[in-house]
py3Dmol code that shows the C-alpha trace and the ligand (Angstrom):
import py3Dmol

protein = """\
ATOM      1  CA  MET A   1     -20.094  25.028  -7.869  1.00  0.00           C
ATOM      2  CA  LYS A   2     -19.728  23.126  -4.608  1.00  0.00           C
ATOM      3  CA  ARG A   3     -17.047  20.458  -4.811  1.00  0.00           C
ATOM      4  CA  LYS A   4     -17.236  17.691  -2.226  1.00  0.00           C
ATOM      5  CA  PRO A   5     -13.978  17.654  -0.247  1.00  0.00           C
ATOM      6  CA  LEU A   6     -11.762  14.578  -0.475  1.00  0.00           C
ATOM      7  CA  ILE A   7      -9.448  13.737   2.417  1.00  0.00           C
ATOM      8  CA  ALA A   8      -6.982  11.049   1.386  1.00  0.00           C
ATOM      9  CA  ALA A   9      -4.493   9.049   3.451  1.00  0.00           C
ATOM     10  CA  ASN A  10      -1.279   8.010   1.728  1.00  0.00           C
ATOM     11  CA  TRP A  11       0.327   5.461   4.025  1.00  0.00           C
ATOM     12  CA  LYS A  12       3.371   5.047   1.757  1.00  0.00           C
ATOM     13  CA  MET A  13       5.446   1.987   2.838  1.00  0.00           C
ATOM     14  CA  ASN A  14       3.915   1.723   6.296  1.00  0.00           C
ATOM     15  CA  LYS A  15       1.679  -0.822   8.068  1.00  0.00           C
ATOM     16  CA  GLY A  16       1.347  -4.544   7.464  1.00  0.00           C
ATOM     17  CA  ILE A  17      -2.016  -6.276   7.026  1.00  0.00           C
ATOM     18  CA  GLY A  18      -2.729  -6.588  10.769  1.00  0.00           C
ATOM     19  CA  GLU A  19      -1.974  -2.926  11.446  1.00  0.00           C
ATOM     20  CA  SER A  20      -4.027  -1.846   8.434  1.00  0.00           C
ATOM     21  CA  LEU A  21      -7.053  -3.777   9.654  1.00  0.00           C
ATOM     22  CA  ASP A  22      -6.667  -2.517  13.234  1.00  0.00           C
ATOM     23  CA  TYR A  23      -6.588   1.033  11.898  1.00  0.00           C
ATOM     24  CA  PHE A  24      -9.686   0.527   9.775  1.00  0.00           C
ATOM     25  CA  LEU A  25     -11.626  -1.065  12.627  1.00  0.00           C
ATOM     26  CA  LYS A  26     -10.867   1.950  14.827  1.00  0.00           C
ATOM     27  CA  PHE A  27     -11.495   4.490  12.083  1.00  0.00           C
ATOM     28  CA  LYS A  28     -14.864   3.063  11.013  1.00  0.00           C
ATOM     29  CA  ASP A  29     -16.353   3.815  14.424  1.00  0.00           C
ATOM     30  CA  LYS A  30     -15.393   7.491  14.285  1.00  0.00           C
ATOM     31  CA  ASN A  31     -18.157   9.974  13.891  1.00  0.00           C
ATOM     32  CA  ILE A  32     -17.614  11.278  10.372  1.00  0.00           C
ATOM     33  CA  ASP A  33     -20.340  12.895   8.317  1.00  0.00           C
ATOM     34  CA  TYR A  34     -19.757  11.308   4.934  1.00  0.00           C
ATOM     35  CA  SER A  35     -22.300  13.599   3.324  1.00  0.00           C
ATOM     36  CA  GLN A  36     -19.766  16.389   3.931  1.00  0.00           C
ATOM     37  CA  VAL A  37     -16.513  14.661   3.040  1.00  0.00           C
ATOM     38  CA  ASP A  38     -15.174  11.757   1.009  1.00  0.00           C
ATOM     39  CA  VAL A  39     -12.461   9.789   2.800  1.00  0.00           C
ATOM     40  CA  LEU A  40      -9.915   7.608   1.030  1.00  0.00           C
ATOM     41  CA  ILE A  41      -7.143   5.362   2.282  1.00  0.00           C
ATOM     42  CA  ALA A  42      -4.167   4.251   0.171  1.00  0.00           C
ATOM     43  CA  PRO A  43      -2.452   1.424   2.072  1.00  0.00           C
ATOM     44  CA  PRO A  44       0.378  -0.729   0.659  1.00  0.00           C
ATOM     45  CA  TYR A  45      -0.882  -3.179  -2.013  1.00  0.00           C
ATOM     46  CA  ILE A  46      -0.911  -6.151   0.371  1.00  0.00           C
ATOM     47  CA  SER A  47      -3.618  -4.575   2.522  1.00  0.00           C
ATOM     48  CA  LEU A  48      -5.983  -3.620  -0.287  1.00  0.00           C
ATOM     49  CA  TYR A  49      -7.974  -6.824  -0.438  1.00  0.00           C
ATOM     50  CA  PRO A  50      -8.122  -7.502   3.326  1.00  0.00           C
ATOM     51  CA  MET A  51      -9.272  -3.916   3.859  1.00  0.00           C
ATOM     52  CA  TYR A  52     -11.767  -4.153   1.021  1.00  0.00           C
ATOM     53  CA  LYS A  53     -13.376  -7.169   2.702  1.00  0.00           C
ATOM     54  CA  GLU A  54     -13.735  -5.255   5.986  1.00  0.00           C
ATOM     55  CA  ILE A  55     -15.013  -2.133   4.240  1.00  0.00           C
ATOM     56  CA  LYS A  56     -17.646  -4.220   2.486  1.00  0.00           C
ATOM     57  CA  ALA A  57     -18.604  -6.186   5.584  1.00  0.00           C
ATOM     58  CA  ASN A  58     -19.053  -2.933   7.500  1.00  0.00           C
ATOM     59  CA  LYS A  59     -20.759  -1.079   4.618  1.00  0.00           C
ATOM     60  CA  SER A  60     -18.194   1.667   5.115  1.00  0.00           C
ATOM     61  CA  PRO A  61     -18.173   4.556   2.609  1.00  0.00           C
ATOM     62  CA  ILE A  62     -14.362   4.803   2.718  1.00  0.00           C
ATOM     63  CA  PHE A  63     -12.678   4.693  -0.700  1.00  0.00           C
ATOM     64  CA  LEU A  64      -9.678   2.410  -1.210  1.00  0.00           C
ATOM     65  CA  SER A  65      -6.731   3.350  -3.379  1.00  0.00           C
ATOM     66  CA  SER A  66      -3.397   1.965  -4.435  1.00  0.00           C
ATOM     67  CA  GLN A  67      -0.348   4.231  -4.321  1.00  0.00           C
ATOM     68  CA  ASN A  68       0.835   3.345  -7.818  1.00  0.00           C
ATOM     69  CA  ILE A  69       0.319   0.934 -10.734  1.00  0.00           C
ATOM     70  CA  TYR A  70       2.530  -0.221 -13.600  1.00  0.00           C
ATOM     71  CA  MET A  71       1.871   0.929 -17.165  1.00  0.00           C
ATOM     72  CA  LYS A  72       1.540  -2.559 -18.698  1.00  0.00           C
ATOM     73  CA  ASP A  73      -1.388  -4.958 -18.580  1.00  0.00           C
ATOM     74  CA  GLU A  74       0.588  -8.114 -17.784  1.00  0.00           C
ATOM     75  CA  GLY A  75       3.811  -9.919 -18.550  1.00  0.00           C
ATOM     76  CA  ALA A  76       7.428 -10.260 -17.456  1.00  0.00           C
ATOM     77  CA  TYR A  77       7.673  -7.207 -15.170  1.00  0.00           C
ATOM     78  CA  THR A  78       8.914  -8.715 -11.934  1.00  0.00           C
ATOM     79  CA  GLY A  79       7.572  -6.987  -8.865  1.00  0.00           C
ATOM     80  CA  GLU A  80       5.042  -4.792 -10.644  1.00  0.00           C
ATOM     81  CA  ILE A  81       1.239  -4.685 -10.437  1.00  0.00           C
ATOM     82  CA  SER A  82      -1.311  -3.734 -13.084  1.00  0.00           C
ATOM     83  CA  ALA A  83      -4.322  -1.455 -12.919  1.00  0.00           C
ATOM     84  CA  ALA A  84      -6.653  -4.456 -13.365  1.00  0.00           C
ATOM     85  CA  MET A  85      -4.960  -6.267 -10.469  1.00  0.00           C
ATOM     86  CA  VAL A  86      -5.456  -3.265  -8.205  1.00  0.00           C
ATOM     87  CA  LYS A  87      -9.067  -3.072  -9.311  1.00  0.00           C
ATOM     88  CA  SER A  88      -9.536  -6.783  -8.576  1.00  0.00           C
ATOM     89  CA  CYS A  89      -8.490  -6.067  -4.951  1.00  0.00           C
ATOM     90  CA  GLY A  90     -11.512  -3.794  -4.578  1.00  0.00           C
ATOM     91  CA  ALA A  91      -9.679  -0.478  -4.929  1.00  0.00           C
ATOM     92  CA  THR A  92     -11.473   2.211  -6.906  1.00  0.00           C
ATOM     93  CA  TYR A  93      -8.614   4.730  -6.984  1.00  0.00           C
ATOM     94  CA  THR A  94      -4.896   4.897  -7.562  1.00  0.00           C
ATOM     95  CA  ILE A  95      -2.460   7.654  -6.708  1.00  0.00           C
ATOM     96  CA  LEU A  96      -0.131   8.423  -9.630  1.00  0.00           C
ATOM     97  CA  GLY A  97       2.960  10.567 -10.100  1.00  0.00           C
ATOM     98  CA  HIS A  98       3.760  11.044  -6.427  1.00  0.00           C
ATOM     99  CA  SER A  99       7.021  12.958  -6.064  1.00  0.00           C
ATOM    100  CA  GLU A 100       8.618   9.993  -4.281  1.00  0.00           C
ATOM    101  CA  ARG A 101       7.883   7.889  -7.375  1.00  0.00           C
ATOM    102  CA  ARG A 102       9.262  10.623  -9.602  1.00  0.00           C
ATOM    103  CA  GLU A 103      12.393  11.029  -7.477  1.00  0.00           C
ATOM    104  CA  TYR A 104      13.321   7.494  -6.360  1.00  0.00           C
ATOM    105  CA  PHE A 105      11.908   5.498  -9.283  1.00  0.00           C
ATOM    106  CA  ASN A 106      12.649   7.922 -12.117  1.00  0.00           C
ATOM    107  CA  GLU A 107       9.030   8.416 -13.133  1.00  0.00           C
ATOM    108  CA  THR A 108       8.731  11.025 -15.831  1.00  0.00           C
ATOM    109  CA  ASP A 109       5.575  12.838 -16.934  1.00  0.00           C
ATOM    110  CA  GLU A 110       5.485  10.484 -19.935  1.00  0.00           C
ATOM    111  CA  ILE A 111       5.450   7.434 -17.657  1.00  0.00           C
ATOM    112  CA  VAL A 112       2.795   9.038 -15.458  1.00  0.00           C
ATOM    113  CA  ASN A 113       0.738   9.674 -18.587  1.00  0.00           C
ATOM    114  CA  MET A 114       0.995   6.016 -19.675  1.00  0.00           C
ATOM    115  CA  LYS A 115      -0.006   4.838 -16.196  1.00  0.00           C
ATOM    116  CA  LEU A 116      -2.875   7.277 -16.108  1.00  0.00           C
ATOM    117  CA  LYS A 117      -4.284   5.866 -19.336  1.00  0.00           C
ATOM    118  CA  LYS A 118      -4.016   2.309 -17.990  1.00  0.00           C
ATOM    119  CA  ALA A 119      -5.806   3.360 -14.813  1.00  0.00           C
ATOM    120  CA  ILE A 120      -8.576   4.971 -16.852  1.00  0.00           C
ATOM    121  CA  SER A 121      -9.040   1.906 -19.035  1.00  0.00           C
ATOM    122  CA  ALA A 122      -9.311  -0.245 -15.892  1.00  0.00           C
ATOM    123  CA  GLU A 123     -11.992   2.205 -14.665  1.00  0.00           C
ATOM    124  CA  LEU A 124      -9.957   3.340 -11.693  1.00  0.00           C
ATOM    125  CA  ASN A 125     -10.158   6.913 -10.444  1.00  0.00           C
ATOM    126  CA  ILE A 126      -6.897   8.754 -10.069  1.00  0.00           C
ATOM    127  CA  ILE A 127      -5.218  11.198  -7.723  1.00  0.00           C
ATOM    128  CA  LEU A 128      -2.616  12.775  -9.982  1.00  0.00           C
ATOM    129  CA  CYS A 129       0.234  14.403  -8.032  1.00  0.00           C
ATOM    130  CA  VAL A 130       2.190  17.415  -9.213  1.00  0.00           C
ATOM    131  CA  GLY A 131       4.543  19.733  -7.369  1.00  0.00           C
ATOM    132  CA  GLU A 132       7.740  21.743  -7.605  1.00  0.00           C
ATOM    133  CA  ARG A 133      11.060  21.231  -5.791  1.00  0.00           C
ATOM    134  CA  ASP A 134      12.475  23.872  -3.467  1.00  0.00           C
ATOM    135  CA  ILE A 135      15.120  25.002  -5.967  1.00  0.00           C
ATOM    136  CA  GLU A 136      12.374  25.492  -8.539  1.00  0.00           C
ATOM    137  CA  ARG A 137      10.307  27.598  -6.148  1.00  0.00           C
ATOM    138  CA  GLU A 138      13.353  29.655  -5.213  1.00  0.00           C
ATOM    139  CA  ALA A 139      14.154  30.151  -8.906  1.00  0.00           C
ATOM    140  CA  GLY A 140      10.624  31.504  -9.414  1.00  0.00           C
ATOM    141  CA  VAL A 141       9.538  28.743 -11.801  1.00  0.00           C
ATOM    142  CA  ALA A 142       7.098  26.868  -9.546  1.00  0.00           C
ATOM    143  CA  TYR A 143       4.066  27.647 -11.736  1.00  0.00           C
ATOM    144  CA  GLU A 144       5.814  26.666 -14.966  1.00  0.00           C
ATOM    145  CA  VAL A 145       7.023  23.381 -13.473  1.00  0.00           C
ATOM    146  CA  VAL A 146       3.647  22.390 -12.047  1.00  0.00           C
ATOM    147  CA  LEU A 147       1.599  23.416 -15.077  1.00  0.00           C
ATOM    148  CA  SER A 148       4.007  21.608 -17.387  1.00  0.00           C
ATOM    149  CA  GLN A 149       3.761  18.415 -15.286  1.00  0.00           C
ATOM    150  CA  LEU A 150       0.001  18.749 -15.452  1.00  0.00           C
ATOM    151  CA  GLY A 151      -0.178  19.268 -19.216  1.00  0.00           C
ATOM    152  CA  LYS A 152       2.195  16.393 -19.999  1.00  0.00           C
ATOM    153  CA  SER A 153       0.609  13.977 -17.530  1.00  0.00           C
ATOM    154  CA  LEU A 154      -2.847  14.671 -18.975  1.00  0.00           C
ATOM    155  CA  MET A 155      -1.801  14.399 -22.634  1.00  0.00           C
ATOM    156  CA  GLY A 156      -4.532  12.662 -24.646  1.00  0.00           C
ATOM    157  CA  VAL A 157      -6.953  12.424 -21.704  1.00  0.00           C
ATOM    158  CA  THR A 158     -10.454  13.235 -22.933  1.00  0.00           C
ATOM    159  CA  GLU A 159     -13.188  15.392 -21.371  1.00  0.00           C
ATOM    160  CA  GLU A 160     -15.038  12.275 -20.325  1.00  0.00           C
ATOM    161  CA  GLU A 161     -11.933  10.669 -18.834  1.00  0.00           C
ATOM    162  CA  ILE A 162     -10.839  13.688 -16.816  1.00  0.00           C
ATOM    163  CA  GLU A 163     -13.894  13.151 -14.613  1.00  0.00           C
ATOM    164  CA  ARG A 164     -11.999  10.248 -13.061  1.00  0.00           C
ATOM    165  CA  ILE A 165      -9.157  12.489 -11.967  1.00  0.00           C
ATOM    166  CA  ALA A 166      -8.448  14.603  -8.901  1.00  0.00           C
ATOM    167  CA  ILE A 167      -5.239  16.642  -8.837  1.00  0.00           C
ATOM    168  CA  ALA A 168      -2.988  16.774  -5.765  1.00  0.00           C
ATOM    169  CA  TYR A 169      -0.673  19.753  -5.538  1.00  0.00           C
ATOM    170  CA  GLU A 170       2.210  18.628  -3.363  1.00  0.00           C
ATOM    171  CA  PRO A 171       5.193  20.960  -3.208  1.00  0.00           C
ATOM    172  CA  VAL A 172       8.116  18.546  -2.844  1.00  0.00           C
ATOM    173  CA  TRP A 173       9.796  20.709  -0.200  1.00  0.00           C
ATOM    174  CA  ALA A 174       6.704  20.414   2.027  1.00  0.00           C
ATOM    175  CA  ILE A 175       6.411  16.621   1.961  1.00  0.00           C
ATOM    176  CA  GLY A 176       7.420  14.966   5.217  1.00  0.00           C
ATOM    177  CA  THR A 177       9.405  18.033   6.241  1.00  0.00           C
ATOM    178  CA  GLY A 178       6.945  19.707   8.598  1.00  0.00           C
ATOM    179  CA  LYS A 179       6.999  22.750   6.302  1.00  0.00           C
ATOM    180  CA  THR A 180       3.593  23.509   4.813  1.00  0.00           C
ATOM    181  CA  ALA A 181       3.028  25.889   1.944  1.00  0.00           C
ATOM    182  CA  SER A 182       1.197  28.919   3.307  1.00  0.00           C
ATOM    183  CA  SER A 183      -2.507  28.643   2.609  1.00  0.00           C
ATOM    184  CA  GLU A 184      -2.135  31.712   0.351  1.00  0.00           C
ATOM    185  CA  ASP A 185       0.651  30.121  -1.725  1.00  0.00           C
ATOM    186  CA  ALA A 186      -1.261  26.860  -1.961  1.00  0.00           C
ATOM    187  CA  GLU A 187      -4.440  28.702  -2.984  1.00  0.00           C
ATOM    188  CA  ALA A 188      -2.542  30.661  -5.652  1.00  0.00           C
ATOM    189  CA  MET A 189      -1.166  27.452  -7.161  1.00  0.00           C
ATOM    190  CA  HIS A 190      -4.559  25.720  -7.000  1.00  0.00           C
ATOM    191  CA  ASN A 191      -6.076  28.664  -8.810  1.00  0.00           C
ATOM    192  CA  GLU A 192      -3.443  28.359 -11.576  1.00  0.00           C
ATOM    193  CA  ILE A 193      -4.068  24.616 -11.840  1.00  0.00           C
ATOM    194  CA  ARG A 194      -7.818  25.194 -12.159  1.00  0.00           C
ATOM    195  CA  LYS A 195      -7.272  27.820 -14.854  1.00  0.00           C
ATOM    196  CA  LYS A 196      -5.022  25.399 -16.756  1.00  0.00           C
ATOM    197  CA  ILE A 197      -7.717  22.704 -16.586  1.00  0.00           C
ATOM    198  CA  GLU A 198     -10.229  25.222 -17.940  1.00  0.00           C
ATOM    199  CA  ILE A 199      -7.891  25.949 -20.841  1.00  0.00           C
ATOM    200  CA  LEU A 200      -7.155  22.269 -21.524  1.00  0.00           C
ATOM    201  CA  TYR A 201     -10.809  21.240 -21.152  1.00  0.00           C
ATOM    202  CA  ASN A 202     -13.560  23.701 -20.369  1.00  0.00           C
ATOM    203  CA  LYS A 203     -14.974  25.899 -17.618  1.00  0.00           C
ATOM    204  CA  THR A 204     -17.387  23.312 -16.255  1.00  0.00           C
ATOM    205  CA  ILE A 205     -14.632  20.729 -15.880  1.00  0.00           C
ATOM    206  CA  GLY A 206     -12.316  23.341 -14.365  1.00  0.00           C
ATOM    207  CA  GLU A 207     -14.972  24.216 -11.823  1.00  0.00           C
ATOM    208  CA  SER A 208     -15.792  20.641 -10.915  1.00  0.00           C
ATOM    209  CA  ILE A 209     -12.332  19.042 -10.685  1.00  0.00           C
ATOM    210  CA  ARG A 210     -11.086  18.466  -7.148  1.00  0.00           C
ATOM    211  CA  ILE A 211      -7.672  19.875  -6.331  1.00  0.00           C
ATOM    212  CA  LEU A 212      -6.141  18.547  -3.118  1.00  0.00           C
ATOM    213  CA  TYR A 213      -3.234  20.006  -1.220  1.00  0.00           C
ATOM    214  CA  GLY A 214      -0.499  17.732   0.169  1.00  0.00           C
ATOM    215  CA  GLY A 215       2.641  18.358   2.192  1.00  0.00           C
ATOM    216  CA  SER A 216       2.746  18.205   6.005  1.00  0.00           C
ATOM    217  CA  VAL A 217      -1.020  18.475   6.410  1.00  0.00           C
ATOM    218  CA  LYS A 218      -1.963  17.984  10.068  1.00  0.00           C
ATOM    219  CA  PRO A 219      -4.902  18.634  12.409  1.00  0.00           C
ATOM    220  CA  GLU A 220      -3.427  22.074  13.206  1.00  0.00           C
ATOM    221  CA  ASN A 221      -3.383  23.388   9.631  1.00  0.00           C
ATOM    222  CA  ILE A 222      -6.223  21.601   7.827  1.00  0.00           C
ATOM    223  CA  ARG A 223      -8.941  24.131   8.674  1.00  0.00           C
ATOM    224  CA  GLU A 224      -7.050  27.102   7.349  1.00  0.00           C
ATOM    225  CA  LEU A 225      -6.199  25.255   4.129  1.00  0.00           C
ATOM    226  CA  MET A 226      -9.786  24.090   3.632  1.00  0.00           C
ATOM    227  CA  GLN A 227     -11.127  27.614   3.979  1.00  0.00           C
ATOM    228  CA  LYS A 228      -9.534  28.509   0.670  1.00  0.00           C
ATOM    229  CA  GLU A 229     -11.821  28.641  -2.323  1.00  0.00           C
ATOM    230  CA  ASN A 230      -9.745  26.354  -4.543  1.00  0.00           C
ATOM    231  CA  ILE A 231      -8.532  23.802  -2.002  1.00  0.00           C
ATOM    232  CA  ASP A 232     -10.864  20.827  -2.168  1.00  0.00           C
ATOM    233  CA  GLY A 233      -9.173  18.402   0.151  1.00  0.00           C
ATOM    234  CA  ALA A 234      -5.869  16.986   1.248  1.00  0.00           C
ATOM    235  CA  LEU A 235      -3.468  14.161   0.542  1.00  0.00           C
ATOM    236  CA  VAL A 236      -2.024  13.305   3.922  1.00  0.00           C
ATOM    237  CA  GLY A 237       1.114  11.245   4.533  1.00  0.00           C
ATOM    238  CA  GLY A 238       2.695  11.202   8.007  1.00  0.00           C
ATOM    239  CA  ALA A 239      -0.354  12.432   9.945  1.00  0.00           C
ATOM    240  CA  SER A 240      -2.599   9.827   8.293  1.00  0.00           C
ATOM    241  CA  LEU A 241      -0.724   6.979  10.000  1.00  0.00           C
ATOM    242  CA  ASP A 242      -2.369   7.877  13.291  1.00  0.00           C
ATOM    243  CA  VAL A 243      -6.119   7.158  13.498  1.00  0.00           C
ATOM    244  CA  GLU A 244      -6.846  10.060  15.856  1.00  0.00           C
ATOM    245  CA  LYS A 245      -4.927  12.607  13.792  1.00  0.00           C
ATOM    246  CA  PHE A 246      -6.421  11.463  10.514  1.00  0.00           C
ATOM    247  CA  CYS A 247      -9.899  11.544  12.037  1.00  0.00           C
ATOM    248  CA  LYS A 248      -9.338  15.151  13.133  1.00  0.00           C
ATOM    249  CA  ILE A 249      -8.218  16.039   9.618  1.00  0.00           C
ATOM    250  CA  ALA A 250     -11.203  14.261   8.017  1.00  0.00           C
ATOM    251  CA  THR A 251     -13.589  16.156  10.322  1.00  0.00           C
ATOM    252  CA  PHE A 252     -12.129  19.588   9.511  1.00  0.00           C
ATOM    253  CA  TYR A 253     -15.688  20.790   8.746  1.00  0.00           C
ATOM    254  CA  ALA A 254     -16.901  20.231  12.344  1.00  0.00           C
TER     255      ALA A 254
END
"""
ligand_1 = """\
9
PGA
P 3.261 14.272 4.346
O 3.154 13.513 2.943
O 1.858 14.577 4.778
O 3.962 13.317 5.257
O 4.050 15.528 4.098
C 2.217 13.886 1.975
C 2.349 13.021 0.755
O 3.484 12.693 0.377
O 1.346 12.613 0.127
"""
view = py3Dmol.view(width=600, height=400)
view.addModel(protein, "pdb")
view.setStyle({"model": 0}, {"cartoon": {"style": "trace"}})
view.addModel(ligand_1, "xyz")
view.setStyle({"model": 1}, {"stick": {}})
view.zoomTo()
view.show()
């Protein structure tokens, strides 16, 4: 089955509203064949609605995503934002379980699972991040760690609901470090993830789910990664902050 690639920009805590809009206005004029690739941008929350208005005004096919949501609908949770609020900004996706959330904000698989269910009930699509740390890879438990994160994060998610989810395999040691997993190692992990999805759900779902790679993706390594059978796209941090670099990554097929 042919899975449409998804190239996603995770801006993390970078760019104010003005910079976000400047970026979009430059990016929208790039020659990208959207029949070949889906492109998504996850700016900070503040830029979601301003970007949504520009995307709409320009009839751009770019998908908008938040980088996180909180696992409650509303209430006394100072500084947090709900799935419905993100949706009301015009976003159709949220990233969940990014390793920076897990590491700096103590997000466990259980929390990721609660957030995932809130995102689903708000009809958001999800990029669910999983990935092992360097000590775990060195100890030879990378597969166990990643597959366990996957199983726990997806607990209780139905066959119908999983259609809203793309998985991002992001080895923690490759994020922002300039070190990329070799395309062979990434492919091997993606293959394991797909097999696990087939076991948890079924073969059709396993074959159709998109599995992105993330961790120091750049114009120089995207083609090799995308040649692999089970790599269906990329979640790009640092290199996505630059319009030209992100455009080169999004046009990997050219
Ligand atoms: P990076 O980040 O491309 O800067 O390594 C990827 C990510 O954290 O999503």
